[in-house]
All heavy atoms as an XYZ file, in Angstrom:
928
protein
N      36.468     58.687     54.513
C      36.556     59.349     55.788
C      37.852     58.920     56.472
O      38.190     57.745     56.483
C      35.352     58.993     56.653
C      35.504     59.533     58.038
S      34.043     59.586     59.102
C      33.294     58.025     58.934
N      38.567     59.838     57.059
C      39.798     59.568     57.774
C      39.471     59.079     59.173
O      38.704     59.726     59.889
C      40.657     60.842     57.880
O      40.866     61.343     56.570
C      41.973     60.560     58.559
N      40.018     57.925     59.586
C      39.722     57.449     60.937
C      40.335     58.370     61.985
O      41.376     58.982     61.765
C      40.358     56.057     60.990
C      41.301     56.008     59.843
C      40.873     57.044     58.847
N      39.673     58.456     63.104
C      40.182     59.267     64.206
C      41.218     58.453     64.957
O      40.968     57.329     65.351
C      39.064     59.671     65.173
C      38.102     60.609     64.481
C      39.615     60.308     66.426
C      36.928     61.026     65.307
N      42.377     59.016     65.117
C      43.384     58.401     65.967
C      43.421     59.196     67.249
O      42.770     60.217     67.374
C      44.765     58.396     65.283
O      45.102     59.743     64.972
C      44.738     57.542     64.022
N      44.203     58.753     68.187
C      44.164     59.393     69.484
C      45.487     60.033     69.881
O      45.923     59.866     71.001
C      43.740     58.352     70.512
C      42.691     58.911     71.432
O      42.246     60.027     71.255
N      42.302     58.129     72.401
N      46.158     60.764     68.995
C      47.385     61.445     69.428
C      47.025     62.543     70.416
O      45.946     63.100     70.361
C      47.943     62.033     68.135
C      46.745     62.237     67.287
C      45.795     61.105     67.635
N      47.924     62.824     71.311
C      47.642     63.826     72.333
C      48.599     64.998     72.177
O      49.695     64.969     72.696
C      47.780     63.210     73.721
C      47.273     64.143     74.799
O      46.695     65.182     74.506
N      47.483     63.771     76.034
N      48.182     66.043     71.469
C      49.077     67.180     71.275
C      49.310     67.969     72.553
O      50.253     68.704     72.666
C      48.357     68.030     70.236
C      46.924     67.670     70.372
C      46.902     66.220     70.815
N      48.448     67.824     73.542
C      48.602     68.528     74.810
C      48.680     67.507     75.934
O      47.661     67.062     76.438
C      47.426     69.482     75.037
C      47.565     70.243     76.334
O      48.566     70.151     77.026
N      46.541     70.993     76.678
N      49.882     67.086     76.341
C      50.005     66.041     77.352
C      49.553     66.479     78.744
O      49.370     65.656     79.612
C      51.495     65.701     77.343
C      52.148     66.921     76.806
C      51.165     67.570     75.872
N      49.337     67.753     78.971
C      48.923     68.236     80.285
C      47.703     69.144     80.182
O      47.776     70.336     80.461
C      50.068     69.001     80.956
C      51.256     68.124     81.200
O      51.113     67.055     81.773
N      52.415     68.553     80.747
N      46.536     68.569     79.792
C      45.366     69.431     79.681
C      44.969     70.005     81.028
O      45.192     69.400     82.067
C      44.282     68.504     79.140
C      44.800     67.139     79.264
C      46.274     67.214     79.463
N      44.396     71.177     81.007
C      43.995     71.847     82.232
C      42.656     71.319     82.701
O      41.709     71.260     81.926
C      43.870     73.355     81.977
O      45.104     73.806     81.443
C      43.529     74.100     83.243
N      42.547     70.904     83.981
C      41.250     70.475     84.491
C      40.248     71.621     84.400
O      40.610     72.788     84.498
C      41.526     70.123     85.954
C      42.992     69.899     86.035
C      43.593     70.777     84.962
N      38.970     71.249     84.240
C      37.959     72.275     84.052
C      37.491     72.888     85.365
O      36.960     73.981     85.372
C      36.754     71.690     83.308
O      36.297     70.558     84.039
C      37.113     71.295     81.906
N      37.664     72.202     86.479
C      37.292     72.738     87.786
C      38.296     72.260     88.809
O      39.342     71.757     88.464
C      35.858     72.311     88.191
O      35.795     70.894     88.154
C      34.808     72.895     87.283
N      37.945     72.366     90.083
C      38.921     72.032     91.120
C      39.295     70.558     91.109
O      38.461     69.696     90.867
C      38.369     72.405     92.496
O      37.185     71.674     92.737
N      40.563     70.237     91.365
C      41.036     68.866     91.283
C      40.522     67.988     92.423
O      40.219     68.451     93.498
C      42.560     68.990     91.359
C      42.875     70.412     91.501
C      41.608     71.183     91.593
N      40.498     66.708     92.136
C      40.146     65.705     93.127
C      41.374     65.436     93.997
O      42.490     65.446     93.522
C      39.743     64.410     92.409
O      39.733     63.336     93.283
N      41.153     65.153     95.256
C      42.285     64.859     96.134
C      42.686     63.395     96.048
O      43.708     63.006     96.584
C      41.934     65.233     97.573
O      40.812     64.488     98.000
N      41.907     62.548     95.367
C      42.194     61.120     95.320
C      43.230     60.749     94.272
O      43.702     59.625     94.264
C      40.904     60.350     95.037
O      40.480     60.600     93.715
N      43.561     61.647     93.374
C      44.492     61.331     92.303
C      43.809     60.665     91.122
O      44.455     60.306     90.161
N      42.500     60.488     91.176
C      41.759     59.878     90.079
C      41.670     60.845     88.910
O      41.792     62.052     89.083
C      40.357     59.498     90.541
N      41.460     60.300     87.723
C      41.267     61.153     86.562
C      40.185     60.560     85.676
O      39.935     59.357     85.694
C      42.573     61.327     85.783
O      43.047     60.091     85.301
N      39.545     61.443     84.941
C      38.469     61.075     84.042
C      38.719     61.720     82.697
O      39.359     62.756     82.608
C      37.124     61.569     84.584
C      36.712     60.944     85.872
C      35.930     59.832     86.031
C      37.042     61.375     87.201
N      35.760     59.564     87.365
C      36.427     60.488     88.110
C      37.801     62.437     87.707
C      36.550     60.628     89.485
C      37.928     62.566     89.081
C      37.310     61.667     89.954
N      38.162     61.125     81.672
C      38.226     61.683     80.328
C      36.815     62.128     79.961
O      35.874     61.322     80.005
C      38.719     60.612     79.358
S      38.859     61.183     77.656
N      36.674     63.393     79.638
C      35.352     63.941     79.342
C      35.393     64.730     78.039
O      36.445     65.162     77.586
C      34.844     64.849     80.489
C      34.656     64.047     81.767
C      35.776     66.023     80.717
N      34.223     64.939     77.474
C      34.107     65.740     76.254
C      34.477     67.185     76.554
O      34.080     67.744     77.568
C      32.680     65.664     75.721
N      35.233     67.766     75.663
C      35.612     69.168     75.791
C      34.377     70.039     75.591
O      33.566     69.801     74.687
C      36.651     69.512     74.729
O      36.839     70.904     74.648
N      34.244     71.062     76.428
C      33.115     71.978     76.305
C      33.156     72.767     75.001
O      32.135     73.246     74.535
C      33.080     72.938     77.500
C      32.708     72.257     78.810
C      31.326     71.619     78.756
O      30.363     72.212     78.296
N      31.242     70.387     79.224
N      34.339     72.885     74.409
C      34.459     73.670     73.174
C      34.345     72.821     71.907
O      34.351     73.366     70.805
C      35.782     74.428     73.168
O      36.867     73.515     73.176
N      34.211     71.516     72.054
C      34.145     70.646     70.871
C      32.790     70.779     70.169
O      31.744     70.765     70.819
C      34.377     69.197     71.273
N      32.805     70.893     68.847
C      31.549     70.957     68.099
C      30.787     69.625     68.180
O      31.390     68.553     68.284
C      31.982     71.221     66.658
C      33.434     71.519     66.698
C      33.976     71.014     67.999
N      29.466     69.712     68.115
C      28.618     68.525     68.208
C      28.964     67.482     67.141
O      28.984     66.288     67.438
C      27.143     68.930     68.073
C      26.647     69.811     69.199
C      26.455     69.045     70.493
O      25.709     68.075     70.536
N      27.124     69.470     71.539
N      29.236     67.915     65.924
C      29.541     66.954     64.859
C      30.843     66.207     65.140
O      30.927     65.010     64.911
C      29.610     67.634     63.486
O      30.511     68.737     63.552
C      28.239     68.122     63.043
N      31.847     66.902     65.650
C      33.120     66.259     65.985
C      32.930     65.293     67.159
O      33.523     64.214     67.181
C      34.173     67.314     66.310
N      32.105     65.688     68.124
C      31.822     64.798     69.249
C      31.140     63.519     68.775
O      31.452     62.427     69.253
C      30.942     65.491     70.291
C      31.626     66.517     71.174
C      30.597     67.233     72.038
C      32.696     65.867     72.044
N      30.207     63.641     67.826
C      29.504     62.464     67.323
C      30.467     61.508     66.626
O      30.407     60.293     66.824
C      28.380     62.863     66.370
C      27.539     61.673     65.899
C      26.791     60.999     67.030
O      25.966     61.625     67.671
N      27.076     59.721     67.282
N      31.371     62.046     65.817
C      32.360     61.206     65.131
C      33.249     60.502     66.159
O      33.509     59.302     66.063
C      33.207     62.046     64.149
C      34.383     61.247     63.609
C      32.336     62.552     63.013
N      33.700     61.237     67.173
C      34.566     60.654     68.197
C      33.800     59.637     69.048
O      34.349     58.595     69.432
C      35.148     61.757     69.072
N      32.547     59.922     69.344
C      31.699     58.986     70.076
C      31.553     57.686     69.291
O      31.686     56.588     69.850
C      30.330     59.628     70.327
C      29.190     58.768     70.855
C      29.523     58.190     72.215
C      27.913     59.600     70.939
N      31.298     57.792     68.002
C      31.181     56.606     67.149
C      32.474     55.801     67.153
O      32.449     54.567     67.205
C      30.813     57.005     65.716
C      29.410     57.584     65.605
O      28.596     57.418     66.541
O      29.133     58.226     64.569
N      33.605     56.488     67.120
C      34.897     55.803     67.176
C      35.066     55.074     68.512
O      35.415     53.898     68.556
C      36.050     56.797     66.984
C      37.393     56.167     67.287
C      38.069     55.441     66.315
C      37.958     56.267     68.552
C      39.279     54.829     66.600
C      39.167     55.663     68.841
C      39.829     54.942     67.865
O      41.015     54.329     68.161
N      34.815     55.777     69.620
C      35.020     55.183     70.943
C      34.167     53.933     71.129
O      34.643     52.917     71.641
C      34.718     56.203     72.038
N      32.912     54.008     70.704
C      31.991     52.886     70.889
C      32.164     51.803     69.831
O      31.718     50.673     70.023
C      30.547     53.379     70.871
S      30.137     54.450     72.258
N      32.786     52.141     68.724
C      32.996     51.177     67.647
C      34.396     50.611     67.678
O      34.722     49.749     68.493
N      35.239     51.138     66.817
C      36.613     50.664     66.689
C      37.380     50.727     68.007
O      38.189     49.858     68.306
C      37.332     51.472     65.604
C      38.724     50.985     65.326
C      38.924     49.852     64.547
C      39.834     51.650     65.838
C      40.201     49.382     64.297
C      41.109     51.196     65.590
C      41.287     50.055     64.815
O      42.552     49.599     64.581
N      37.107     51.740     68.831
C      37.809     51.899     70.099
C      37.464     50.843     71.137
O      38.209     50.637     72.086
N      36.328     50.187     70.978
C      35.976     49.076     71.854
C      35.401     49.443     73.205
O      35.285     48.581     74.084
N      35.018     50.691     73.413
C      34.410     51.069     74.694
C      33.045     50.396     74.815
O      32.326     50.250     73.830
C      34.256     52.579     74.779
N      32.696     49.987     76.021
C      31.379     49.396     76.263
C      30.369     50.527     76.404
O      30.313     51.200     77.433
C      31.400     48.535     77.520
C      30.046     47.915     77.832
O      29.082     48.125     77.063
O      29.949     47.224     78.861
N      29.590     50.722     75.383
C      28.630     51.822     75.358
C      27.198     51.339     75.525
O      26.250     52.089     75.255
C      28.784     52.608     74.061
S      30.391     53.428     73.939
N      27.009     50.132     75.997
C      25.657     49.595     76.145
C      24.818     50.424     77.112
O      23.608     50.558     76.934
C      25.696     48.132     76.587
O      26.410     47.988     77.806
N      25.437     51.017     78.107
C      24.684     51.796     79.101
C      24.126     53.097     78.540
O      23.211     53.670     79.125
C      25.562     52.087     80.317
N      24.648     53.568     77.395
C      24.124     54.816     76.825
C      23.217     54.558     75.620
O      22.851     55.479     74.911
C      25.248     55.825     76.482
C      26.275     55.220     75.530
C      25.879     56.362     77.762
C      27.321     56.201     75.020
N      22.837     53.308     75.423
C      21.848     52.982     74.405
C      20.462     53.345     74.937
O      20.281     53.482     76.147
C      21.924     51.497     74.051
C      23.257     51.071     73.462
C      23.630     51.902     72.248
O      22.856     52.047     71.313
N      24.837     52.464     72.271
N      19.452     53.501     74.071
C      18.133     53.956     74.526
C      17.552     53.214     75.727
O      16.910     53.826     76.563
C      17.254     53.792     73.281
C      18.206     54.036     72.156
C      19.506     53.398     72.610
N      17.794     51.938     75.878
C      17.261     51.218     77.035
C      18.292     51.086     78.159
O      18.040     50.422     79.157
C      16.782     49.830     76.610
O      17.874     49.088     76.087
N      19.443     51.724     77.994
C      20.527     51.588     78.959
C      20.354     52.446     80.203
O      19.632     53.442     80.207
N      21.062     52.061     81.247
C      20.948     52.730     82.546
C      21.506     54.145     82.556
O      21.184     54.927     83.449
C      21.653     51.893     83.614
O      23.022     51.731     83.277
N      22.322     54.503     81.578
C      22.930     55.838     81.536
C      22.528     56.612     80.279
O      23.227     57.534     79.865
C      24.450     55.718     81.602
S      25.043     54.968     83.121
N      21.414     56.237     79.683
C      20.970     56.917     78.455
C      20.660     58.391     78.706
O      20.974     59.245     77.901
C      19.741     56.207     77.884
C      19.229     56.851     76.626
C      19.942     56.731     75.434
C      18.046     57.563     76.629
C      19.475     57.321     74.268
C      17.569     58.155     75.464
C      18.287     58.032     74.291
O      17.826     58.614     73.140
N      20.054     58.693     79.840
C      19.728     60.085     80.180
C      20.779     60.662     81.109
O      21.227     59.963     82.015
C      18.345     60.169     80.821
C      17.263     59.913     79.801
O      17.263     60.503     78.738
N      16.367     59.000     80.126
N      21.191     61.889     80.916
C      20.683     62.815     79.908
C      21.144     62.413     78.513
O      22.296     62.025     78.323
C      21.255     64.164     80.320
C      22.440     63.850     81.161
C      22.197     62.495     81.757
N      20.246     62.511     77.578
C      20.496     62.069     76.214
C      21.021     63.216     75.358
O      20.312     63.782     74.537
C      19.212     61.505     75.609
O      19.451     61.128     74.277
N      22.282     63.565     75.591
C      22.926     64.585     74.766
C      24.198     63.981     74.180
O      24.777     63.050     74.760
C      23.307     65.841     75.571
O      24.363     65.496     76.485
C      22.108     66.410     76.337
N      24.613     64.487     73.060
C      25.849     63.995     72.452
C      27.015     64.218     73.408
O      27.856     63.342     73.593
C      26.106     64.665     71.086
C      25.056     64.200     70.081
C      27.514     64.364     70.583
C      25.109     64.907     68.745
N      27.071     65.365     74.065
C      28.176     65.669     74.969
C      28.220     64.690     76.155
O      29.265     64.189     76.518
C      28.088     67.110     75.470
C      29.344     67.578     76.184
C      29.383     69.078     76.392
N      29.078     69.870     75.207
C      29.917     70.085     74.197
N      31.117     69.578     74.209
N      29.548     70.822     73.161
N      27.068     64.408     76.750
C      27.041     63.464     77.876
C      27.390     62.056     77.426
O      28.140     61.344     78.099
C      25.675     63.486     78.564
C      25.482     64.722     79.415
O      26.420     65.105     80.142
O      24.388     65.319     79.351
N      26.838     61.644     76.293
C      27.154     60.301     75.792
C      28.621     60.203     75.387
O      29.271     59.177     75.641
C      26.239     59.939     74.629
C      24.841     59.617     75.050
N      23.909     59.128     74.172
C      24.211     59.713     76.250
C      22.769     58.927     74.809
N      22.928     59.285     76.074
N      29.157     61.256     74.788
C      30.576     61.253     74.423
C      31.442     61.170     75.672
O      32.413     60.404     75.705
C      30.924     62.494     73.606
N      31.105     61.917     76.706
C      31.882     61.848     77.953
C      31.864     60.440     78.522
O      32.890     59.927     78.968
C      31.337     62.832     78.992
O      31.674     64.153     78.634
N      30.710     59.798     78.491
C      30.617     58.419     78.982
C      31.529     57.504     78.163
O      32.317     56.738     78.710
C      29.167     57.924     78.912
C      29.003     56.534     79.449
C      28.643     56.333     80.771
C      29.226     55.426     78.647
C      28.516     55.049     81.276
C      29.113     54.146     79.140
C      28.745     53.951     80.460
N      31.414     57.584     76.833
C      32.202     56.720     75.957
C      33.696     57.012     76.072
O      34.516     56.091     76.128
C      31.742     56.899     74.511
N      34.064     58.290     76.108
C      35.475     58.650     76.230
C      36.051     58.110     77.527
O      37.156     57.583     77.568
C      35.662     60.170     76.186
C      35.270     60.836     74.895
C      35.220     62.219     74.825
C      34.944     60.112     73.753
C      34.874     62.863     73.651
C      34.586     60.745     72.569
C      34.552     62.135     72.524
N      35.296     58.265     78.606
C      35.788     57.790     79.890
C      35.856     56.265     79.938
O      36.776     55.698     80.521
C      34.947     58.331     81.043
C      35.657     58.148     82.356
O      36.785     58.617     82.536
N      35.028     57.447     83.277
N      34.899     55.592     79.305
C      34.931     54.128     79.237
C      36.211     53.669     78.547
O      36.902     52.754     79.006
C      33.700     53.611     78.500
N      36.540     54.307     77.445
C      37.764     53.980     76.715
C      38.993     54.308     77.559
O      39.918     53.506     77.684
C      37.787     54.757     75.396
C      39.004     54.470     74.557
C      39.000     53.414     73.657
C      40.155     55.245     74.664
C      40.112     53.133     72.879
C      41.273     54.979     73.897
C      41.244     53.921     73.014
O      42.368     53.643     72.262
N      38.998     55.482     78.147
C      40.142     55.950     78.936
C      40.390     55.063     80.163
O      41.535     54.756     80.490
C      39.907     57.393     79.362
C      40.963     57.962     80.273
C      42.250     58.212     79.809
C      40.678     58.248     81.601
C      43.220     58.740     80.639
C      41.646     58.773     82.440
C      42.915     59.017     81.959
O      43.877     59.540     82.797
N      39.344     54.633     80.834
C      39.526     53.802     82.025
C      40.096     52.438     81.660
O      40.811     51.834     82.460
C      38.218     53.656     82.811
C      37.693     54.958     83.386
C      38.679     55.695     84.269
O      39.445     55.101     85.019
N      38.675     57.021     84.181
N      39.837     51.966     80.441
C      40.445     50.725     79.960
C      41.893     50.946     79.549
O      42.693     50.019     79.551
C      39.685     50.177     78.748
C      38.390     49.502     79.088
C      37.608     49.067     77.851
C      38.419     48.400     76.800
N      37.643     47.945     75.641
N      42.232     52.161     79.160
C      43.558     52.530     78.655
C      44.001     53.826     79.325
O      44.074     54.863     78.679
C      43.495     52.758     77.136
C      42.858     51.613     76.405
O      43.451     50.570     76.246
N      41.605     51.796     75.982
N      44.279     53.793     80.638
C      44.493     55.045     81.398
C      45.858     55.702     81.208
O      46.650     55.815     82.131
C      44.272     54.614     82.843
C      44.688     53.173     82.861
C      44.304     52.624     81.507
N      46.118     56.114     79.988
C      47.327     56.882     79.692
C      46.884     58.176     79.008
O      45.838     58.199     78.351
C      48.316     56.094     78.802
C      48.867     54.884     79.555
C      47.681     55.660     77.504
N      47.632     59.255     79.159
C      47.188     60.547     78.615
C      46.792     60.518     77.146
O      45.826     61.157     76.756
C      48.373     61.467     78.858
C      49.036     60.907     80.066
C      48.887     59.394     79.922
N      47.515     59.766     76.317
C      47.181     59.804     74.891
C      45.918     59.021     74.549
O      45.488     59.025     73.408
C      48.357     59.371     74.023
C      48.711     57.922     74.180
O      48.205     57.230     75.064
N      49.605     57.446     73.340
N      45.298     58.351     75.529
C      44.036     57.667     75.239
C      42.837     58.568     75.482
O      41.695     58.148     75.335
C      43.912     56.370     76.049
O      43.739     56.646     77.415
N      43.096     59.819     75.847
C      42.007     60.785     76.034
C      42.287     62.017     75.190
O      42.773     63.029     75.683
C      41.864     61.177     77.508
S      40.534     62.367     77.785
N      41.994     61.894     73.919
C      42.147     63.033     73.027
C      41.020     63.070     72.026
O      40.362     64.079     71.876
C      43.513     63.005     72.331
C      43.722     64.231     71.489
O      43.297     64.257     70.330
N      44.339     65.254     72.050
N      40.801     61.964     71.335
C      39.710     61.849     70.375
C      39.664     63.048     69.432
O      38.670     63.763     69.342
C      38.374     61.624     71.090
C      38.336     60.346     71.873
C      38.646     60.337     73.221
C      38.056     59.153     71.240
C      38.653     59.153     73.940
C      38.061     57.959     71.949
C      38.360     57.958     73.301
N      40.787     63.233     68.745
C      40.938     64.315     67.764
C      40.646     65.684     68.364
O      40.065     66.551     67.727
C      40.068     64.055     66.531
N      41.044     65.858     69.610
C      40.897     67.148     70.268
C      39.537     67.411     70.878
O      39.280     68.508     71.354
N      38.664     66.405     70.917
C      37.322     66.615     71.463
C      37.206     66.228     72.928
O      36.132     66.378     73.521
C      36.262     65.822     70.662
O      36.531     64.420     70.786
C      36.246     66.242     69.198
N      38.292     65.735     73.526
C      38.234     65.269     74.909
C      39.382     65.845     75.727
O      40.417     66.236     75.178
C      38.299     63.744     74.948
N      39.189     65.902     77.022
C      40.227     66.360     77.948
C      40.239     65.468     79.176
O      39.220     64.890     79.550
C      40.008     67.827     78.395
C      40.144     68.790     77.231
C      38.670     68.004     79.080
N      41.406     65.356     79.773
C      41.536     64.660     81.049
C      41.274     65.671     82.147
O      41.763     66.797     82.089
C      42.938     64.055     81.238
C      43.185     62.946     80.209
C      43.107     63.514     82.661
C      44.594     62.415     80.230
N      40.512     65.253     83.124
C      40.263     66.123     84.265
C      40.468     65.335     85.547
O      40.229     64.133     85.592
C      38.834     66.727     84.220
O      38.666     67.597     85.333
C      37.760     65.665     84.226
N      40.954     66.011     86.557
C      41.086     65.393     87.876
C      39.863     65.734     88.722
O      39.808     65.416     89.896
C      42.368     65.865     88.561
O      42.363     67.263     88.684
N      38.899     66.368     88.090
C      37.669     66.746     88.764
C      36.585     65.732     88.466
O      36.340     65.406     87.305
C      37.202     68.132     88.283
O      38.249     69.052     88.561
C      35.938     68.566     88.990
N      35.954     65.265     89.493
C      34.840     64.351     89.345
C      33.788     65.034     88.469
O      33.327     66.120     88.797
C      34.293     64.054     90.738
C      33.101     63.153     90.723
O      32.305     63.160     89.796
N      32.962     62.386     91.764
N      33.415     64.424     87.350
C      32.466     65.088     86.455
C      31.040     65.136     86.994
O      30.158     65.706     86.365
C      32.543     64.257     85.180
C      33.010     62.929     85.621
C      33.891     63.167     86.811
N      30.815     64.553     88.147
C      29.507     64.580     88.810
C      28.406     63.975     87.968
O      27.258     64.372     88.065
C      29.138     66.007     89.235
O      30.073     66.475     90.154
N      28.760     63.036     87.161
C      27.762     62.273     86.416
C      27.623     60.954     87.165
O      28.418     60.047     86.992
C      28.214     62.010     84.976
C      28.532     63.256     84.199
C      27.277     64.023     83.884
C      27.632     65.184     82.969
N      26.678     66.224     82.989
N      26.637     60.876     88.032
C      26.521     59.715     88.897
C      26.483     58.417     88.117
O      27.085     57.437     88.515
C      25.282     59.844     89.785
C      25.337     60.979     90.790
C      24.042     61.034     91.589
C      26.516     60.823     91.717
N      25.795     58.412     87.015
C      25.717     57.195     86.220
C      27.101     56.793     85.732
O      27.481     55.633     85.818
C      24.776     57.386     85.037
S      24.476     55.860     84.144
N      27.837     57.749     85.228
C      29.178     57.501     84.725
C      30.059     56.894     85.802
O      30.716     55.886     85.604
C      29.782     58.822     84.229
C      31.196     58.808     83.722
C      31.223     58.245     82.316
C      31.752     60.210     83.714
N      30.039     57.484     86.964
C      30.896     57.010     88.050
C      30.411     55.682     88.606
O      31.194     54.779     88.855
C      30.936     58.058     89.161
C      31.485     59.405     88.744
C      31.332     60.400     89.875
C      32.917     59.279     88.319
N      29.107     55.552     88.806
C      28.545     54.332     89.366
C      28.816     53.151     88.450
O      29.250     52.096     88.888
C      27.035     54.510     89.583
C      26.369     53.278     90.122
C      26.520     52.929     91.451
C      25.593     52.490     89.303
C      25.916     51.790     91.950
C      24.985     51.354     89.792
C      25.143     50.992     91.122
N      28.578     53.330     87.165
C      28.764     52.263     86.184
C      30.194     51.717     86.234
O      30.403     50.521     86.290
C      28.424     52.795     84.796
C      28.491     51.766     83.719
N      27.532     50.802     83.546
C      29.417     51.550     82.759
C      27.860     50.042     82.523
N      28.999     50.481     82.023
N      31.181     52.598     86.249
C      32.560     52.130     86.234
C      33.040     51.649     87.597
O      33.902     50.783     87.674
C      33.486     53.167     85.586
C      33.307     52.998     84.115
C      32.432     53.801     83.412
C      33.891     51.936     83.452
C      32.176     53.574     82.089
C      33.640     51.707     82.122
C      32.784     52.523     81.444
O      32.521     52.281     80.130
N      32.460     52.150     88.666
C      32.785     51.616     89.990
C      32.316     50.169     90.090
O      33.026     49.296     90.588
C      32.148     52.465     91.084
N      31.113     49.895     89.593
C      30.582     48.534     89.608
C      31.419     47.614     88.725
O      31.793     46.519     89.131
C      29.099     48.514     89.157
C      28.227     49.260     90.159
C      28.600     47.096     88.942
C      28.188     48.644     91.545
N      31.747     48.068     87.509
C      32.568     47.238     86.628
C      33.934     46.949     87.231
O      34.441     45.836     87.136
C      32.729     47.898     85.260
C      31.516     47.844     84.346
C      31.818     48.582     83.048
C      31.102     46.424     84.062
N      34.539     47.947     87.849
C      35.844     47.752     88.479
C      35.741     46.742     89.613
O      36.568     45.838     89.742
C      36.399     49.092     88.999
O      36.531     49.973     87.886
C      37.738     48.919     89.682
N      34.702     46.876     90.434
C      34.509     45.947     91.540
C      34.307     44.523     91.009
O      34.909     43.577     91.502
C      33.302     46.355     92.373
C      33.037     45.423     93.535
S      31.476     45.778     94.350
C      30.332     45.207     93.106
N      33.482     44.370     89.968
C      33.249     43.039     89.398
C      34.520     42.472     88.795
O      34.813     41.288     88.952
C      32.138     43.106     88.347
C      30.736     43.324     88.891
C      29.764     43.573     87.744
C      30.281     42.155     89.737
N      35.274     43.319     88.105
C      36.524     42.845     87.507
C      37.502     42.387     88.578
O      38.164     41.362     88.440
C      37.161     43.941     86.650
C      38.424     43.484     86.002
N      39.652     43.681     86.578
C      38.639     42.810     84.848
C      40.587     43.156     85.810
N      39.996     42.634     84.752
N      37.590     43.127     89.670
C      38.497     42.764     90.748
C      38.041     41.488     91.452
O      38.862     40.689     91.898
C      38.610     43.900     91.773
C      39.344     45.121     91.213
O      39.971     44.981     90.120
O      39.259     46.182     91.844
N      36.728     41.278     91.533
C      36.182     40.109     92.208
C      36.199     38.880     91.319
O      36.497     37.781     91.762
C      34.742     40.396     92.676
O      34.752     41.576     93.476
C      34.187     39.249     93.502
N      35.866     39.070     90.043
C      35.770     37.961     89.099
C      36.576     38.265     87.834
O      36.011     38.405     86.755
C      34.301     37.722     88.699
C      33.373     37.535     89.856
C      32.549     38.564     90.276
C      33.330     36.324     90.536
C      31.685     38.400     91.333
C      32.468     36.146     91.606
C      31.648     37.176     92.013
N      37.904     38.350     87.933
C      38.700     38.800     86.785
C      38.569     37.893     85.552
O      38.702     38.354     84.438
C      40.141     38.814     87.312
C      40.115     37.963     88.517
C      38.720     38.029     89.076
N      38.308     36.628     85.735
C      38.201     35.724     84.597
C      36.950     35.964     83.763
O      36.860     35.549     82.634
C      38.268     34.271     85.043
C      37.066     33.775     85.843
C      37.071     34.184     87.319
O      37.939     34.903     87.789
N      36.076     33.724     88.059
N      35.961     36.673     84.305
C      34.708     36.906     83.574
C      34.649     38.297     82.950
O      33.739     38.579     82.204
C      33.522     36.722     84.519
C      33.423     35.289     84.997
C      32.127     35.048     85.691
C      32.144     33.653     86.233
N      31.046     32.851     85.829
N      35.574     39.176     83.303
C      35.505     40.548     82.793
C      36.792     40.939     82.133
O      37.834     40.830     82.479
C      35.172     41.545     83.914
C      33.767     41.365     84.419
C      33.495     40.515     85.475
C      32.738     42.031     83.803
C      32.206     40.356     85.922
C      31.446     41.871     84.257
C      31.174     41.011     85.311
């Protein structure tokens, strides 16, 4: 199997809805990506990519909704927030950067808490 790398053939992906005024960006699963490709990219993000995917495990706080697309968006964004450059949100064409809040409360809450903890206790995170 060929490993997924993260080249970004489209450095300026189009947001899927209206932009955020805060300048924030998120990496989410592309609506057009096939489920099998999303699963491979999800496995990469949570494995070799090093994203913290514990929250989308069956007992995790962000397990539901339990869809490959939602879990992939969580994992892609986890990876992207650790590496916030355009080429870190591609996952073999299965992901896009958006300036629109994806409205996944779990996704946003989880990373807001981690960011706050990292800023407060940088030596532990």
